[in-house]
N, C-alpha and C positions, 0 to 999 in steps of 0.2 A: 128421712135424712139421707142425703147422698153426699159422698165425698170422693175425691180422687187423690192419689198419692203420687209424689214426685218420683223420678227415676233416681236410683242410687247406683253409682258406678264404682268399679273397683277402686279401693283406697279412699273413698269419700267417708265422711263422718256420719254416724247414725243421727239423723235429725228428724224433727217433727215438723208438720205443716200446720200452721195456725188456720183455724176455720172461722167463718164469720160469727158463729155462735159462742166464741170464746173457748171452745174445746180444741184439742189438737189430735192429729192422727199421725201415726208412724208410717214411714214409707213401706211399700209392699213390692218394690222392685229391687232385684238383687242380681248381680252379674258375677261371672267367673267362678264357677264351682271350685272349691278347694283353695281359694285365695286366702292367704294368711291375713291380709288386711280386712277382709270381710269377717273372718272368724274373730278377729280381735275387736273390731269396732262394732259389730252387730251381735255379739254373743251376749244376749241378755235373756235368761230363761225366765219363764213366767210360771207361777204356781197354777195348778189346775183347779184348786179349791178357791172359791171366792173368799176375800179377806174378811167379809162380814157375814153374820148369820142371815140377815135379811137385806140384801142389796136392793137398791131401787133399780128401775128399768134402765136408766141411763148408765149406771155403773155396770150392769150386766152387759149392755150393748158394748161399752168400752172394753170390758174384759174379753168378750168374744172377738172383737176386732183385733185385740192384741194377740189372742190365741191364733187367729187366722194369720196374722203377720209372722208369728213364730213358725207356723206350719210351712208357709211359703219359703221362708229363709232355710228351713231344714231341708225342704225338697230341692232347692237349688244347690245347697252345700252337700247333699247326699248324706245327711245326718240322721241315720237310722235310730239313734237313741232318742232324739227329740221327737221324731215322728212317732215312735213307740209310746212315748209319754203322753202325747196329745190324742192319739187315735184310740178309740174303744177296741176292746178285744174282738167284738163282733162287727167291726168296721167293714164297709163294702165300697169299692170305688167302681163306678160305672162310667165307661167311656165308649166311643164308637166301635173299637175293635172287639172288646171283651170286657170282663170285669175281674177285679182282683179283691181278695180278702186282705186283711191287714198284713199278715205274714208275707204273702206273695208280693204285695205292693212294696213293702219295705225292702224285701230281697231284691226286687227289680231296681229300686232306687240305689241301694248300696252297692250292687254289683255292676252298675252302669248300664243295665238293660234299658232303664229309663234315665235319660240324661237331659237336664234342663240347663241351657246356657243363660237364658234370662227369662224373667216372668214379670210383666207389668200388669198389675191388677188395679182397675179403676171402677168408678161408679159402684162402690161397695154399699150395700144396704143390708140391714139386719132387722129381722122381725122375730119377736119373742112371744111364745104362747105357753105360759107356765114353765114347765120343765123341758120344753122343746124350743129350738131356735133355728132359723134358716138365714144363712148369709148368702147373698147372691152378688155377682160382680161380672165384669167384662175383663177378660185376660187377653193380652198380646204376649205370645211366648215363642221362643225358639227352643224346641225340644225334640228329642229323638227317642224312638222306642225300637229296640233291637237293631240299631243302626239306621233305621228309616226316619226321614225328616217329617215331622208332623207340625212344623211351625205354622203359626197363624193366629186367628182370633177365635176366642171361645167364650161362651156364656157358661158360667160355673154356678153350681149350687152346693153349698156345704150345709149339712144338717148336724146339729149339735143336740145332745140330750144331757140333762142334769140327772145324774144317778148318785145316790149316797152323798149329796151335797158337793158333787164334783162334775164339772162340765167336761164332756168328751165329744170328739168328732166321730160321728157314727157313720156318715156316708158323704161321698162327694160324687157329683156328676158333672162331666165336662162335655159340652156339645159344641162342635165347630160351627162358626158363623160363616155362611157362604155368601 
């Protein structure tokens, strides 16, 4: 299953995109970190525990897509609390320059060392193997790290693990597409 998400601009309403199979997907593009409009219209937190004891594969996939959308929103907003809630304590972010653990990554985001102006995530796919899932996508982003511009296109992979009946983001890898 592949889907793409529309672009959400400052002040726009949180909307879903209908898909041909009757399901819907929420947008994964967010602009203008710190905008009151985004915080007001996109501020929907998701629980980390699944609502049912034994969800089917489609419900799990939808839940992980929603969790991914919430993580992207938090990254753009610089929302350390939401990032902390979604990411596992042993989280690792691998990217071209170096790698960060959870605490370092959240510190970089909340301090402005990592600043994301916009992030458009498309072609999202989710694969689930028991208590492990991989979400992959194509990102177009305008972002800065320590003041240096790293804007461009990236292939991303998010790895999720279900531990104690709770899904957590355990690792992210972002590779530039040249």
